[in-house]
C-alpha positions in Angstrom: 16.1 2.8 5.5 14.9 3.3 2.0 13.5 6.7 0.8 11.8 6.8 -2.6 10.0 9.4 -4.6 6.8 8.1 -6.3 4.1 9.9 -8.3 0.4 9.3 -8.1 -0.4 6.0 -9.7 3.1 4.5 -9.3 3.6 1.3 -7.4 6.3 -0.1 -5.1 6.5 -3.9 -4.9 7.9 -5.5 -1.8 8.6 -9.2 -2.3 6.3 -11.3 -4.4 3.1 -10.6 -2.6 2.9 -7.0 -1.5 2.4 -3.7 -3.5 2.2 -0.1 -2.3 0.3 2.2 -4.6 0.3 6.0 -4.4 -3.5 6.8 -4.7 -3.6 10.6 -4.2 -1.8 13.7 -2.9 -4.3 16.1 -1.3 -3.8 19.0 1.2 -0.3 17.9 2.1 -1.4 14.3 2.7 -0.6 11.1 0.7 -3.2 8.3 0.3 -1.7 4.9 -0.3 -3.1 1.5 -1.0 -1.4 -1.6 0.3 -2.2 -4.8 -1.6 -1.0 -8.2 -0.2 -2.1 -11.8 0.0 -4.2 -13.1 2.9 -1.2 -14.6 4.6 0.6 -11.2 5.0 -0.4 -9.3 8.1 -0.7 -5.6 7.7 -0.9 -3.3 10.7 -1.1 0.5 10.8 1.5 2.4 13.0 -1.3 3.2 15.4 -1.9 -0.5 16.0 -5.2 -0.9 14.1 -5.4 -3.6 11.4 -5.5 -2.2 7.8 -7.8 -3.5 5.1 -5.9 -5.7 2.6 -7.3 -6.5 -0.8 -5.7 -9.6 -2.3 -3.1 -8.7 -4.9 -4.4 -9.2 -8.4 -7.9 -10.3 -7.2 -9.6 -7.2 -6.0 -9.0 -3.4 -6.5 -10.2 -0.5 -4.5 
């Protein structure tokens, strides 16, 4: 397991096609953005699909 400390606005890249961006820290919660290509399947821990913008093509 890898544990990292990131600040708001910082990014973690996983492979060539996935990025995790720390969007905000509010009321003890962290909001993150996951960017990946269309071929990468992203699923939340509760089993619901997550929205995935294409890395480099669309920003939230």
